[in-house]
C-alpha positions as CSV (number, residue, x, y, z in Angstrom):
1,M,111.3,105.3,74.0
2,K,110.9,108.7,75.5
3,I,109.1,109.0,79.1
4,V,108.3,111.7,81.2
5,V,107.7,110.7,84.7
6,V,105.5,112.9,87.0
7,H,105.3,112.5,90.5
8,S,104.6,114.5,93.6
9,R,106.9,112.7,96.1
10,Y,105.9,112.3,99.9
11,R,107.9,113.2,102.8
12,S,111.0,111.2,103.4
13,V,110.4,110.9,107.2
14,A,107.5,108.9,106.4
15,P,109.2,106.4,103.9
16,S,106.8,105.8,100.9
17,G,106.2,102.5,99.2
18,E,104.7,104.7,96.2
19,N,108.1,106.8,96.3
20,R,110.0,103.2,96.0
21,V,107.7,101.9,93.3
22,V,108.2,105.2,91.0
23,D,112.2,105.1,91.6
24,Q,112.4,101.5,91.1
25,E,110.1,101.7,87.8
26,G,112.4,104.4,86.7
27,E,115.8,102.6,87.0
28,A,114.1,99.6,85.3
29,L,112.9,101.7,82.4
30,T,116.3,103.2,82.1
31,A,118.2,99.7,82.3
32,L,116.2,98.5,79.3
33,G,117.5,101.5,77.2
34,H,114.7,103.9,77.6
35,E,115.2,107.6,78.1
36,V,113.7,108.4,81.5
37,T,113.0,112.6,82.4
38,R,111.7,112.9,85.8
39,F,109.2,116.0,86.9
40,E,109.2,115.9,90.7
41,R,108.3,118.0,93.3
42,R,109.1,117.1,97.0
43,S,106.7,117.3,100.0
44,D,110.1,118.0,102.2
45,D,110.6,121.4,100.5
46,I,107.5,122.5,102.4
47,E,109.3,122.6,105.9
48,G,111.5,125.6,104.0
49,W,108.7,127.6,102.8
50,S,107.9,131.1,104.1
51,K,104.5,131.2,105.8
52,A,102.9,133.0,103.1
53,R,103.7,130.2,100.7
54,K,102.3,127.3,103.3
55,A,99.1,129.0,103.6
56,A,98.6,129.0,99.8
57,L,99.3,125.4,99.6
58,P,95.6,124.5,99.8
59,A,94.8,126.3,97.0
60,K,97.6,124.8,94.9
61,V,96.2,121.4,95.8
62,V,93.0,122.7,93.5
63,W,95.1,124.3,90.9
64,N,98.9,124.6,90.6
65,G,99.4,126.8,87.3
66,A,102.9,127.0,87.8
67,A,103.1,123.2,87.6
68,R,101.3,123.5,84.3
69,R,103.5,126.1,82.6
70,E,106.6,124.0,84.0
71,L,105.4,120.8,82.8
72,R,104.6,122.1,79.4
73,A,108.1,123.6,78.7
74,A,109.4,120.3,79.9
75,L,107.3,118.7,77.3
76,R,108.2,121.0,74.8
77,E,112.0,120.5,75.6
78,H,112.2,116.8,76.0
79,R,109.2,115.9,73.2
80,P,108.6,112.8,74.9
81,D,106.4,109.7,73.4
82,V,104.2,109.6,76.7
83,V,103.8,110.9,80.1
84,H,103.6,108.7,83.0
85,L,101.9,109.9,85.7
86,H,102.2,108.6,89.7
87,N,100.9,111.5,92.2
88,T,99.6,114.7,91.9
89,F,99.1,115.6,95.6
90,P,99.9,118.2,97.0
91,L,102.4,119.9,95.0
92,L,101.2,119.3,91.2
93,S,97.2,119.2,91.2
94,A,95.3,117.7,88.0
95,S,96.6,120.8,86.3
96,V,99.2,118.6,84.9
97,L,96.6,116.3,83.4
98,Y,95.6,119.7,81.2
99,A,99.8,120.3,80.3
100,C,99.8,116.9,78.6
101,R,96.6,117.9,76.6
102,D,98.0,121.1,75.6
103,E,101.2,119.3,74.2
104,S,99.3,116.6,72.8
105,V,101.3,114.0,75.0
106,P,99.6,110.5,75.6
107,L,99.2,110.5,79.5
108,V,99.4,107.2,81.1
109,A,98.6,107.2,85.0
110,T,99.4,104.8,87.6
111,I,96.6,104.7,90.3
112,H,98.0,104.2,93.6
113,N,95.5,104.6,96.1
114,Y,91.8,105.7,96.1
115,K,92.0,109.5,96.4
116,L,89.9,109.6,93.1
117,A,86.8,109.0,95.2
118,C,88.2,109.5,98.9
119,A,89.6,112.4,100.3
120,S,92.1,110.5,102.5
121,G,93.1,108.0,100.0
122,D,92.2,104.9,101.8
123,F,88.4,104.3,102.0
124,F,89.3,104.1,105.8
125,R,87.4,106.1,108.8
126,D,87.5,105.8,112.6
127,G,89.1,102.5,112.5
128,S,86.8,100.7,109.8
129,V,86.4,100.5,106.0
130,C,84.4,103.5,104.7
131,H,82.9,103.6,101.2
132,D,80.7,106.5,102.1
133,C,82.3,108.7,99.0
134,S,82.9,105.7,96.4
135,G,79.9,107.0,94.5
136,G,81.8,110.2,93.7
137,L,80.4,112.9,95.8
138,P,82.7,113.9,98.7
139,G,80.1,115.3,101.1
140,P,80.7,112.6,103.5
141,A,83.9,113.4,103.6
142,L,83.7,117.1,104.5
143,R,80.9,116.5,107.2
144,H,83.6,114.2,109.0
145,G,86.7,116.1,108.0
146,C,88.6,113.0,106.7
147,Y,91.9,114.4,105.7
148,R,93.7,114.7,108.9
149,G,90.8,114.7,111.0
150,S,90.1,118.7,109.9
151,L,87.2,120.4,107.8
152,P,89.7,123.3,106.4
153,A,92.3,120.4,105.3
154,T,89.6,118.3,103.9
155,A,87.9,121.2,101.8
156,P,90.6,121.8,99.1
157,V,91.0,118.1,98.8
158,A,87.3,117.6,98.3
159,L,87.3,120.2,95.8
160,A,90.2,119.1,93.8
161,M,88.1,115.6,93.5
162,T,85.1,117.3,92.1
163,A,86.4,120.0,90.0
164,H,88.6,117.8,87.8
165,R,86.5,114.8,87.6
166,Q,85.9,115.0,84.0
167,A,89.4,115.9,83.3
168,W,90.5,112.6,84.9
169,R,88.1,110.7,82.9
170,Q,88.7,112.5,79.6
171,L,92.5,113.4,79.6
172,V,94.1,110.5,80.4
173,S,94.9,107.9,77.9
174,A,95.2,104.9,79.9
175,Y,94.8,104.0,83.6
176,A,97.3,101.5,85.4
177,F,95.5,100.2,88.4
178,I,97.8,98.4,90.8
179,S,95.0,95.3,91.3
180,A,91.7,94.4,90.4
181,A,90.4,95.0,93.3
182,Q,91.2,98.5,93.4
183,R,89.8,99.2,90.3
184,D,86.5,97.4,91.0
185,L,86.4,99.8,94.2
186,L,87.0,102.8,92.3
187,G,84.1,102.1,89.9
188,G,82.2,104.7,91.1
189,V,84.5,107.3,89.8
190,G,83.2,106.6,86.1
191,L,86.5,106.1,84.3
192,P,86.2,104.8,81.1
193,R,86.5,101.1,81.3
194,E,88.2,100.3,77.9
195,R,91.1,102.8,79.2
196,M,91.4,100.9,82.3
197,F,94.4,98.3,82.8
198,V,95.5,96.2,85.8
199,R,99.2,96.3,86.4
200,H,100.9,94.8,89.7
201,N,103.6,96.9,91.2
202,L,106.8,96.3,90.0
203,I,108.7,94.1,92.9
204,P,112.7,93.5,92.2
205,A,113.8,90.0,93.6
206,R,115.0,91.1,96.9
207,V,117.9,88.7,98.1
208,A,119.0,89.6,101.1
209,E,122.6,90.7,101.6
210,G,125.0,87.5,101.6
211,R,121.9,84.9,101.5
212,R,119.6,83.4,99.1
213,P,116.2,82.1,99.8
214,A,116.8,78.2,100.9
215,P,114.5,75.7,100.1
216,G,112.6,74.2,103.3
217,G,112.9,77.3,105.5
218,A,116.6,76.5,106.4
219,G,118.0,79.7,108.0
220,R,114.6,80.5,109.2
221,Q,114.3,81.8,113.0
222,P,111.1,81.8,115.1
223,V,110.1,85.0,114.5
224,V,107.3,86.6,112.6
225,M,107.8,90.0,111.4
226,Y,105.3,93.3,110.8
227,A,107.4,95.7,108.2
228,G,105.5,99.3,108.0
229,R,104.1,102.2,109.0
230,L,102.6,102.0,112.7
231,D,99.2,103.3,112.3
232,A,95.8,102.4,112.5
233,A,95.1,101.8,109.1
234,K,98.0,99.6,108.7
235,G,95.9,97.3,111.4
236,L,98.9,97.9,114.5
237,P,95.8,97.8,117.2
238,V,94.9,94.4,115.5
239,L,98.4,93.1,115.7
240,M,98.5,94.1,119.3
241,A,95.6,92.5,120.5
242,G,96.3,89.3,117.9
243,W,99.6,89.0,119.8
244,D,98.3,88.9,123.0
245,R,95.9,86.6,122.1
246,Y,98.8,84.1,120.8
247,L,100.6,84.7,124.0
248,G,97.6,83.6,126.2
249,S,96.8,80.6,124.1
250,A,100.6,79.5,124.2
251,A,100.6,80.0,127.7
252,S,97.4,77.7,128.3
253,R,99.0,75.4,126.0
254,G,102.1,74.9,128.2
255,G,101.5,76.6,131.5
256,A,101.8,80.0,132.9
257,G,105.8,79.7,132.6
258,R,106.1,78.9,129.4
259,T,107.8,80.7,126.5
260,P,106.0,81.2,123.8
261,G,107.8,79.5,120.6
262,L,107.8,82.8,118.2
263,S,108.9,86.3,119.1
264,L,107.6,89.2,117.0
265,L,109.8,91.9,115.2
266,I,108.2,95.1,114.3
267,A,110.0,97.2,111.6
268,G,108.6,100.8,110.8
269,S,107.7,104.0,112.3
270,G,104.6,106.3,112.4
271,P,101.9,107.9,115.0
272,L,101.2,105.0,116.7
273,E,104.8,104.6,117.9
274,P,104.7,105.6,121.5
275,E,101.7,103.3,121.8
276,V,103.4,100.4,120.2
277,S,106.6,101.0,121.9
278,A,104.6,101.5,125.7
279,W,102.9,98.0,124.5
280,A,106.2,96.4,123.6
281,A,108.0,97.2,126.9
282,T,106.3,95.0,128.7
283,R,106.2,92.0,126.2
284,P,109.7,90.1,126.2
285,S,108.6,88.3,123.0
286,V,108.3,91.7,121.1
287,R,111.2,93.6,119.4
288,L,111.0,96.9,117.8
289,A,113.7,97.6,115.3
290,G,112.3,100.8,114.3
291,Q,112.7,102.3,110.7
292,L,115.3,100.1,108.7
293,D,116.6,100.6,105.2
294,P,115.4,98.5,102.3
295,A,118.8,96.1,102.6
296,A,118.1,95.4,106.6
297,C,114.2,95.1,106.0
298,A,115.1,92.5,103.8
299,Q,117.8,90.6,105.7
300,A,115.3,90.6,108.5
301,M,112.5,89.4,106.8
302,A,114.5,86.9,104.9
303,S,115.2,85.2,108.3
304,A,111.3,85.2,109.5
305,R,109.1,82.3,109.3
306,A,106.0,84.5,108.3
307,V,105.4,88.3,107.6
308,I,102.3,89.7,109.3
309,L,100.2,92.0,107.2
310,P,97.2,92.8,109.4
311,S,95.9,95.8,107.4
312,A,92.5,97.2,108.7
313,W,92.3,99.4,105.4
314,E,91.8,97.8,101.9
315,E,95.1,97.7,100.7
316,T,95.7,98.3,96.7
317,F,98.4,96.8,96.5
318,G,100.5,94.7,99.4
319,L,104.4,95.5,98.8
320,A,105.4,93.7,101.8
321,A,103.2,90.4,100.8
322,V,105.0,89.9,97.5
323,E,108.5,91.2,98.8
324,A,108.3,88.2,101.2
325,M,107.2,86.1,98.5
326,A,110.4,87.1,96.6
327,L,112.6,85.9,99.6
328,G,110.5,83.0,100.2
329,V,108.8,83.8,103.0
330,P,105.0,83.3,103.2
331,P,102.7,86.6,103.8
332,V,99.9,86.3,106.7
333,A,97.2,88.7,105.5
334,A,94.1,90.2,106.4
335,G,91.6,88.7,103.8
336,H,90.1,92.0,102.0
337,G,91.3,94.5,99.8
338,S,94.0,93.0,97.1
339,F,95.4,90.6,99.4
340,P,93.1,87.7,98.0
341,E,94.5,88.4,94.8
342,L,97.9,88.3,95.6
343,I,97.8,85.5,98.3
344,T,96.2,81.6,97.4
345,D,95.1,80.9,101.3
346,G,97.2,77.6,102.3
347,V,99.2,77.5,99.4
348,D,101.8,80.8,99.3
349,G,100.4,82.1,102.3
350,V,97.5,82.5,104.8
351,L,94.4,84.8,104.6
352,F,92.6,85.5,108.1
353,R,89.5,87.3,108.7
354,P,90.2,91.4,108.9
355,R,90.1,93.3,112.0
356,D,90.0,89.8,113.8
357,P,92.8,89.6,116.8
358,D,91.4,86.4,117.2
359,A,91.7,85.1,113.7
360,L,95.3,86.4,113.3
361,A,96.1,84.8,116.8
362,S,95.0,81.4,115.0
363,A,97.6,82.2,112.3
364,I,100.2,83.0,114.3
365,S,99.8,79.5,116.3
366,D,99.8,77.8,113.3
367,A,103.0,79.2,112.4
368,D,104.4,78.3,115.9
369,Q,103.1,74.9,115.9
370,Y,103.7,73.7,112.4
371,P,107.0,75.2,111.0
372,E,107.6,72.5,108.0
373,R,103.9,73.7,107.1
374,Y,105.0,77.5,106.9
375,A,108.4,76.4,105.3
376,E,106.7,74.6,102.2
377,C,104.5,77.5,102.0
378,G,107.2,80.1,101.8
379,D,108.8,77.6,98.7
380,R,105.8,78.1,96.6
381,A,105.4,81.7,97.8
382,R,108.9,82.0,96.0
383,K,107.4,80.0,92.9
384,T,104.2,82.2,93.0
385,Y,106.6,85.4,92.8
386,E,108.6,83.8,90.1
387,Q,105.5,83.0,87.9
388,R,103.4,85.9,88.6
389,F,105.4,88.9,89.8
390,D,108.5,88.5,87.4
391,P,110.2,92.0,86.9
392,A,110.6,91.6,83.4
393,D,106.7,90.8,82.7
394,S,105.8,93.8,85.0
395,M,108.1,95.9,82.6
396,Q,106.8,94.6,79.4
397,R,103.1,94.8,81.0
398,L,103.8,98.6,81.5
399,L,105.5,99.0,78.2
400,D,102.5,97.5,76.3
401,I,99.9,100.2,78.2
402,Y,102.6,102.8,77.3
403,Q,102.1,101.8,73.6
404,Y,98.2,101.4,73.9
405,A,98.4,105.1,75.2
406,I,100.4,106.2,71.8
407,E,98.3,104.2,69.5
408,H,94.9,105.7,70.6
409,P,95.3,109.1,70.8
410,L,92.6,110.9,72.9
């Protein structure tokens, strides 16, 4: 099959799970013998633009005529069977949908976030989940300046959402949602139900360099790990407060001088990095690893007793949760968004009440006191990965969606 993959790449200074998924899927398609052509624009390039070009970017968010023309030319050159679209923001715009229509090429769109209904893309505002715009009108987003806390920055995003809503409904042959929870939360957008599919992200088996997951928790360290962006939506305030409560409970069990049974490893970077660093500096049980490359992150994760996912927003798909499962490590996650879909509480992971530091502290205390239980949970997590997230099955699901799009022209 000939496939053109369309993606506006996020900045490399803030490593993106979406970029990683796009790259992994492209590599997997090529390995299966398909011809993959990339049509990409990189947000990293914006830094080198002239002031005049940067000033014109908000208008390009709404409509990028050059992207439409260039994609049409690429489609005429390569004559693909299908186009697979991942992200249009900020350097492509919905103009690429019209390019596919112009050239009569079936279009499959993977929906990675909530941006079809939410200017910030995460249904999260002022530290809490927010569905004010889920019905389709972005008025609340404009009032609150939801994108980057700015009305001028939010306005073009809101305009693009509104102006191209019919195009998103009419010009996409198949929508691939990365979780059923995400699909349901975007129900107010009005996409045609018969063209909606759920396909979890491709998660290759992640075996850390030089070690394979050992049954029964062999080789695990008394460490719990957080790996991700350091920001409020990812739940860093909940993580810090929950860890402090855990330390308090450990001290009450063993006396003020007792060393806690677990340490916390935090890997990642983001806007809360100064705050997290200042907090960690006064807590010997916490270590900051900074931004790790995928191999180093897998190595650290493979040694952990559990991986913590305290997300305050409703994650569309928890990459770190399934990556931990692939390594035989149980995820401990906030019980909302896609996590209840990915994790069976008490079987292959643990779910706790979202945004509740006490509930998180209780889960951490359990990991401290019952290592054997968590080792068994990790063994079952590995089996869950093999049964539900097998990479070969994931790719076949993607090919089936492509075939649907080809066989059901708009």
